[in-house]
C-alpha positions in Angstrom: -17.3 44.3 23.6 -20.8 42.8 23.1 -21.4 39.5 24.2 -24.3 37.1 23.1 -24.3 33.4 24.5 -26.4 31.4 22.8 -27.1 28.1 24.5 -29.6 25.6 22.4 -31.0 23.0 23.4 -33.2 21.2 21.1 -35.7 19.0 21.0 -34.4 15.0 21.0 -36.2 14.6 17.5 -33.9 16.0 15.7 -1.9 41.5 20.3 2.1 40.6 19.6 5.1 41.1 16.7 3.7 38.6 15.2 0.3 39.6 15.3 1.3 42.8 13.8 3.0 41.5 10.9 -0.2 39.5 10.8 -2.2 42.3 10.6 -0.3 44.2 8.1 -0.5 40.9 5.5 -4.1 40.6 6.2 -6.5 41.9 2.9 -8.6 45.0 4.9 -12.4 44.5 4.4 -13.9 46.1 1.2 -16.0 49.3 2.0 -19.3 49.6 -0.2 -22.7 50.4 -0.2 -25.5 47.7 1.5 -25.6 44.7 -0.9 -22.4 44.3 -2.4 -18.8 44.5 -1.0 -16.5 42.2 1.1 -16.8 40.2 3.8 -13.6 38.8 5.6 -13.5 35.9 7.9 -10.3 35.0 9.9 -10.0 31.2 10.8 -7.7 28.7 12.0 -7.3 26.5 9.2 -3.9 25.5 9.2 -4.6 22.0 8.6 -7.0 22.9 5.2 -3.8 22.6 3.4 -2.7 18.9 4.9 -5.7 17.4 2.9 -8.9 18.6 4.4 -10.7 21.1 2.1 -13.4 18.2 1.2 -15.9 17.7 3.8 -16.6 14.6 2.5 -13.4 12.4 3.4 -12.3 15.3 5.9 -13.4 15.0 10.0 -12.3 18.9 10.9 -14.6 20.7 11.6 -13.2 23.8 9.9 -13.6 21.8 6.3 -17.4 21.8 6.7 -17.5 25.4 8.1 -15.4 26.9 5.2 -17.1 24.6 2.5 -20.4 25.4 3.4 -20.9 28.4 0.9 -19.9 25.9 -1.9 -22.0 23.0 -0.8 -25.6 23.1 -0.5 -27.7 20.0 0.9 -31.1 18.4 0.6 -32.7 20.0 3.5 -31.8 22.8 6.1 -32.0 22.0 9.8 -34.2 24.9 11.6 -33.5 26.6 14.8 -36.4 24.3 16.5 -34.9 21.3 15.0 -37.1 21.1 12.1 -35.9 20.7 8.5 -37.0 22.8 6.0 -36.5 22.5 1.9 -33.4 23.0 0.7 -32.5 21.3 -2.4 -35.1 19.1 -2.2 -38.3 20.5 -2.4 -40.6 18.1 -0.4 -39.6 14.4 1.0 -41.2 11.2 2.0 -40.1 8.8 4.7 -41.1 5.4 4.8 -43.1 3.9 7.4 -39.8 1.9 9.0 -37.6 4.7 8.2 -35.6 2.7 5.9 -36.3 4.7 2.6 -36.0 8.6 1.9 -37.8 9.5 -0.9 -36.7 13.2 -2.3 -38.6 15.8 -4.7 -35.6 17.9 -6.2 -35.7 21.5 -7.6 -35.7 21.5 -11.3 -34.0 25.2 -11.7 -30.2 24.4 -9.9 -27.2 24.2 -11.3 -23.7 23.9 -10.6 -20.6 26.2 -10.4 -19.5 24.8 -13.6 -23.3 24.3 -15.5 -24.2 20.9 -14.8 -27.5 20.6 -13.8 -28.3 19.2 -10.0 -30.5 16.3 -10.2 -31.1 12.9 -9.4 -28.4 11.7 -10.7 -25.9 14.0 -8.8 -27.4 13.0 -5.7 -26.6 9.0 -6.3 -22.9 10.2 -7.8 -22.4 12.2 -4.4 -23.5 9.9 -2.1 -21.9 6.7 -4.2 -18.5 8.3 -3.8 -19.2 9.0 -0.1 -19.9 5.3 1.2 -17.3 3.5 -1.6 -14.1 2.0 0.4 -11.7 3.7 -1.9 -12.9 7.5 -1.1 -11.9 7.1 2.4 -14.5 8.8 4.1 -15.3 7.9 7.8 -17.4 10.3 9.1 -19.5 11.7 5.9 -19.9 7.1 5.3 -21.0 6.8 8.6 -23.8 9.9 8.6 -24.9 8.2 5.3 -25.8 5.0 6.9 -22.1 3.1 6.5 -23.2 -0.2 6.6 -26.8 0.7 6.5 -26.8 2.4 3.3 -28.2 0.1 0.6 -28.1 2.8 -2.2 -29.6 5.4 -3.8 -32.2 4.8 -6.8 -32.9 7.6 -9.7 -36.8 7.3 -10.3 -36.7 10.3 -12.5 -34.9 13.2 -13.5 -35.8 15.0 -10.4 -36.6 11.8 -7.9 -34.3 9.7 -6.1 -34.7 7.5 -3.0 -32.0 6.7 -0.8 -32.5 3.3 0.9 -31.2 1.4 4.3 -30.8 -2.0 5.0 -32.6 -1.0 8.6 -34.2 1.9 9.9 -31.7 4.8 9.8 -33.4 7.3 12.2 -31.0 10.0 12.0 -30.6 10.6 7.8 -32.3 14.1 7.8 -30.1 15.5 10.1 -26.9 13.8 8.2 -28.5 14.9 4.7 -28.5 18.9 6.5 -24.8 19.2 6.9 -21.9 19.9 4.4 -20.5 16.6 4.6 -23.4 15.1 2.5 -23.5 18.3 0.5 -23.1 17.8 -3.4 -20.0 18.3 -5.7 -21.0 18.7 -9.9 -20.6 15.5 -11.2 -18.2 16.3 -14.0 -15.7 17.2 -10.8 -16.7 13.6 -9.5 -16.0 11.9 -12.7 -12.8 13.7 -13.6 -11.3 15.2 -10.9 -12.5 13.2 -7.7 -9.1 12.6 -6.4 -8.3 16.3 -6.5 -11.1 17.5 -4.2 -8.7 16.7 -0.5 -6.5 19.2 -2.0 -9.2 21.4 -3.6 -9.5 24.7 -5.2 -11.0 26.4 -8.5 -12.7 24.4 -10.8 -12.1 21.3 -8.3 -14.1 22.7 -5.0 -17.4 23.2 -7.7 -20.8 22.8 -5.9 -24.5 24.6 -6.1 -23.9 27.0 -3.1 -24.2 30.7 -2.9 -20.6 31.4 -3.5 -17.7 30.0 -5.8 -14.5 29.1 -4.8 -12.4 31.2 -7.3 -8.9 31.7 -5.4 -7.1 29.3 -3.4 -3.7 30.1 -1.9 -3.1 27.0 0.6 -1.9 28.3 4.3 -3.2 32.1 3.2 -6.4 32.4 2.0 -9.7 31.3 0.2 -11.6 33.2 -1.9 -15.4 32.9 -2.5 -17.4 34.6 -5.2 -21.4 35.3 -5.1 -22.6 32.9 -7.2 -24.9 35.2 -9.6 -27.4 32.7 -10.4 -28.2 31.5 -6.9 -31.9 31.8 -6.0 -32.7 28.5 -4.1 -31.6 29.5 -0.5 -33.6 27.2 2.3 -36.5 27.8 2.9 -37.2 31.2 4.9 -33.3 32.2 3.9 -32.2 35.2 1.6 -29.1 34.9 -0.3 -26.1 36.8 0.7 -26.1 40.4 0.2 -22.3 40.8 -0.3 -20.0 39.8 -3.1 -16.7 38.1 -2.0 -16.1 36.0 1.3 -12.4 36.3 1.8 -11.3 33.5 4.2 -8.2 34.3 5.7 -6.0 31.2 7.5 -4.8 32.5 10.1 -3.1 30.1 12.8 -2.6 32.2 15.8 -5.6 32.9 18.1 -3.8 36.7 19.1 -3.6 37.9 15.1 -7.3 36.7 14.9 -8.1 38.8 18.0 -6.2 41.6 16.5 -7.5 41.4 13.2 -10.9 41.7 14.3 -10.5 44.3 16.8 -8.3 46.2 14.3 -11.4 46.2 11.8 -9.2 44.7 9.0 -11.6 41.7 9.3 -15.2 41.3 9.7 -15.3 38.2 12.1 -13.0 36.1 12.8 -13.7 32.2 14.5 -12.1 29.8 17.0 -11.5 32.5 19.8 -9.8 31.3 23.1 -11.5 32.2 26.4 -8.7 33.8 27.4 -8.5 36.1 24.8 -12.2 37.3 25.0 -11.6 40.2 27.1 -8.9 41.4 24.9 -11.9 42.5 21.9 -12.5 45.8 21.2 -15.9 47.6 22.4 -17.4 47.4 18.6 -17.0 43.8 18.6 -20.1 41.7 19.3 -18.8 37.7 20.6 -21.3 34.8 19.9 -20.8 31.8 22.3 -22.5 28.7 20.9 -22.1 25.3 22.8 -21.3 22.8 20.6 -23.2 19.9 20.2 -21.5 16.5 20.1 -18.9 14.8 22.5 -17.3 17.0 24.6 -13.3 17.4 24.8 -12.5 14.2 26.1 -9.7 11.2 27.2 -10.4 8.1 25.4 -8.5 5.1 27.8 -7.5 2.2 25.6 -8.8 -0.2 27.4 -7.2 -2.9 25.5 -3.1 -1.9 26.2 -1.7 -1.5 29.6 -2.8 0.0 32.4 -6.5 0.8 31.4 -7.3 -2.8 30.7 -8.8 -2.4 34.7 -12.0 -1.3 35.3 -10.8 0.2 38.9 -7.8 1.6 37.5 -10.0 3.8 34.6 -12.6 5.0 37.4 -9.5 6.1 39.5 -8.2 8.0 36.8 -11.3 9.6 36.6 -12.2 10.7 40.3 -7.9 11.9 40.5 -8.8 14.5 38.4 -9.8 18.2 39.7 -11.6 19.0 36.3 -14.0 21.6 38.0 -11.4 23.9 39.2 -8.7 23.0 36.3 -11.9 24.2 33.8 -12.5 26.8 35.4 -9.5 28.6 35.9 -7.9 27.7 32.4 -10.9 28.2 30.3 -12.5 31.7 32.4 -15.4 30.4 32.5 -16.1 30.5 29.5 -17.0 26.4 29.1 -18.9 24.2 31.2 -17.5 21.0 33.2 -19.0 18.2 31.6 -20.3 15.3 33.1 -21.4 12.9 30.1 -20.0 12.0 26.7 -22.6 14.2 25.1 -23.0 17.8 25.7 -25.8 19.8 27.5 -26.8 20.9 23.7 -27.4 17.5 22.2 -30.3 15.8 21.6 -30.7 12.8 24.6 -28.4 14.6 27.0 -28.6 13.1 30.3 -28.9 15.5 32.7 -28.8 13.0 35.8 -25.2 12.3 35.1 -24.0 16.3 36.6 -22.5 16.0 39.5 -22.5 12.6 39.9 -18.8 11.7 39.4 -17.0 14.7 41.1 -12.8 14.8 41.8 -12.5 11.8 45.6 -8.7 11.2 45.8 -9.5 9.0 49.0 -11.9 7.0 46.3 -9.4 7.0 43.7 -6.9 5.8 46.0 -9.0 3.4 47.7 -9.8 2.3 43.9 -5.7 1.5 42.8 -5.4 -0.3 46.3 -8.1 -3.1 45.2 -6.6 -3.3 41.8 -3.2 -4.3 43.7 -1.5 -0.8 43.2 -0.2 -1.1 46.8 3.6 -0.2 46.6 4.9 3.1 45.8 8.8 4.1 44.3 10.9 6.8 45.8 8.6 9.3 43.1 5.5 8.2 44.5 4.4 6.7 41.8 2.3 3.1 42.6 4.1 -0.2 41.2 2.3 -3.5 40.9 4.8 -6.7 39.9 7.5 -4.6 39.2 5.6 -2.3 36.9 4.7 1.5 37.3 1.7 3.0 37.2 1.9 4.8 34.3 0.0 5.7 31.0 1.3 7.4 27.4 -0.6 9.7 26.3 -0.7 10.7 22.4 -1.7 14.4 21.4 -2.1 15.7 18.0 -0.2 18.6 17.0 -0.9 21.9 16.7 -1.9 21.8 20.8 -3.8 25.2 21.8 -2.4 26.9 24.8 -5.3 26.3 27.2 -5.2 21.9 26.5 -1.8 22.0 27.2 -2.3 23.5 30.2 -5.3 21.8 31.0 -2.7 18.4 30.5 -0.3 19.8 32.6 -3.1 20.1 35.6 -4.2 16.6 34.9 -0.6 15.4 34.8 0.1 17.0 38.4 -3.3 15.7 39.9 -2.7 12.3 39.0 0.4 12.0 40.4 -1.4 13.2 43.6 -2.5 9.8 43.4 0.8 7.8 42.1 -0.5 7.7 38.6 2.5 8.5 35.9 1.1 10.2 33.0 3.7 10.5 30.2 2.6 13.0 27.2 3.7 12.7 23.5 3.0 15.8 21.1 3.0 14.2 18.1 2.7 15.5 14.1 -0.1 13.8 12.6 1.9 11.7 10.6 3.4 10.2 13.6 0.2 10.2 15.6 -1.5 8.0 13.0 1.5 5.7 12.8 0.5 5.3 16.5 -3.4 5.1 16.5 -3.5 2.9 13.7 -2.4 0.1 15.5 -3.7 1.4 19.2 -0.1 1.9 20.3 -0.8 4.4 23.2 -2.8 4.5 26.5 -5.1 7.4 26.0 -5.8 10.2 23.9 -7.9 13.2 23.4 -10.5 15.3 21.3 -14.0 16.7 21.1 -16.4 15.7 18.3 -19.6 17.5 17.0 -22.2 16.0 16.0 -26.3 17.3 16.4 -27.7 13.4 16.6 -26.6 11.2 19.5 -25.7 8.6 17.0 -22.5 10.2 16.9 -21.9 7.7 19.8 -21.6 4.7 17.1 -18.5 6.0 15.5 -16.9 5.8 19.2 -18.2 3.4 21.0 -19.1 0.1 18.8 -17.0 -2.3 18.3 -16.4 -1.3 14.7 -16.5 1.9 15.2 -14.1 4.3 13.4 -12.8 6.4 16.1 -13.2 3.9 19.0 -9.9 4.9 20.3 -11.1 2.9 23.8 -11.6 -0.1 21.9 -14.8 -0.8 23.3 -15.6 -4.5 22.5 -19.1 -4.7 24.4 -22.1 -7.1 22.5 -24.3 -5.0 24.8 -22.9 -1.8 24.0 -23.4 -2.6 20.2 -26.7 -4.0 20.4 -27.5 -0.2 22.5 -25.6 1.4 19.6 -27.5 -0.2 17.0 -31.6 0.3 18.4 -30.2 4.1 18.3 -30.2 4.5 14.6 -32.6 1.9 14.0 -35.4 3.5 16.7 -37.7 6.3 15.4 -39.9 7.0 18.5 -38.0 10.2 20.3 -38.6 9.1 23.5 -37.4 5.9 23.1 -34.2 7.1 21.3 -33.7 9.1 24.4 -33.7 5.8 26.7 -31.3 4.5 24.5 -28.6 6.9 24.8 -29.6 7.9 28.4 -28.4 3.9 28.9 -25.3 4.3 26.7 -24.2 7.5 28.9 -24.9 5.5 32.5 -23.0 2.6 31.2 -19.9 4.9 30.3 -19.9 6.8 33.7 -19.8 3.4 35.0 -17.6 1.5 32.8 -15.2 4.7 32.1 -14.3 4.2 28.8 -14.1 8.1 28.0 -13.5 10.5 30.4 -15.4 13.8 29.6 -13.7 17.1 30.7 -15.4 20.4 29.1 -18.0 21.2 26.9 -16.1 23.3 24.4 -18.4 26.7 22.8 -17.4 27.6 19.2 -17.0 31.9 20.0 -16.8 34.1 17.3 -16.0 37.6 17.1 -18.2 39.9 14.8 -17.4 43.3 14.0 -20.0 46.1 13.4 -19.9 46.6 9.7 -21.6 42.6 9.4 -25.9 42.6 9.8 -27.9 39.2 9.9 -25.4 37.1 10.8 -26.8 33.8 12.2 -25.1 30.3 13.2 -26.0 26.4 12.3 -26.1 24.2 15.3 -22.8 23.5 15.3 -21.7 27.7 15.8 -20.8 27.8 12.4 -21.8 30.9 10.6 -24.5 31.0 8.3 -24.0 33.9 5.5 -27.7 33.7 4.5 -29.2 36.9 4.8 -25.9 38.7 5.7 -25.2 42.5 4.1 -21.7 44.6 5.2 -22.1 48.3 5.7 
């Protein structure tokens, strides 16, 4: 096994019986000479069949990862953080960053033969922003309430307008979430995009989605006409990309070790050491918001800042993360990960576990009495918080939750955990009838904090409603100067360290295991495979 650890610091601008059964069912990679053949990619796509085949509406990373092969973007973000032409040959940004004008390629067609032009850009962006589409993440990346419209200047020139300066737009325009579907699909079958499939998931990408068996596999076939790879990239050098849906991590590890898959994603840290000698492990620290706990300050005991502060200082995050994740993931200190532009490194080491301080804070908050089981009591109420968790839950996160509950019990703080199916989870998440919940959220631009901390943010699970925080987040969007933006987001990170709306726990890495037949594989900033220039021997 060969290990390649990648830690990208960007400039601000910017096997069991179940395994054996799955191995026998998984299609083996086709052998061929260089320039053809099949690549088999194993992923945990267990939720794709639940209406998550459309990156314009889904917030799941796996949706953007697998559909990147179909959906091209206006621009391409290079490893140094700068942007290169893709479907747009050039662009101009107004001095106040309220208008972005793109000159489009004139030789691009969708898989169904429809031309890619300015009208296609407008149709896609207007669809994303339409409230009936119910697009949360992509709509936010498109500016949300700041989006003022897309103007067709001529057949191959388009201007995207915003009501106020919107600095993150180029980065957003490089993602699959703002990629393009055929206008014919948008006109005739937009309601089916969440389900996806041949003739529905139609883009301009290097591969066409030709077969889809929900919960089993997606087959992408090379687009023979593709001649518009991003500047500096080459079209993929193989004919078929077969995405196998393999929810069990041990199965994914098994198929890449045996050679029945060419690469697999979402390898948990505990399985890295089990991979074969011919497997290369690529680990890319994910940018964005680390895996964190979101404390609902408008519900229950977390309305008191001292209780939130005590909660964060009672947990031995360092020891738990090191032990449970085998040293593969670093402990998080901020609500931005270290590879995210604008990360505030000054917070590292600033809030270690301190149970003496946690006990003192809880005493100050009036939780001075204890019941027979050691749980603190105030005015007859137990110091108890209810944690709702979205299933399926990986074993390592379940172990981390157990450690957190144990640590908090040491200071008299009870945490009960409910593992809920998506429907049941949403029933409680919508009205915010919970005390805490958990997730990580990947993103290259620090503007993702607007979703989580703005009073109108669609992922504001902590229910923060602070005009000063809203102003900072809005300034971050509108500020063009890189240093000034960094200052804004540093202030937000320091605010959270004191206010404790979010408790960051660890920085996940996208761990991909790659077999020896694959050459030329690269990754984007999220750690997702890019198949441009890839060949299979």
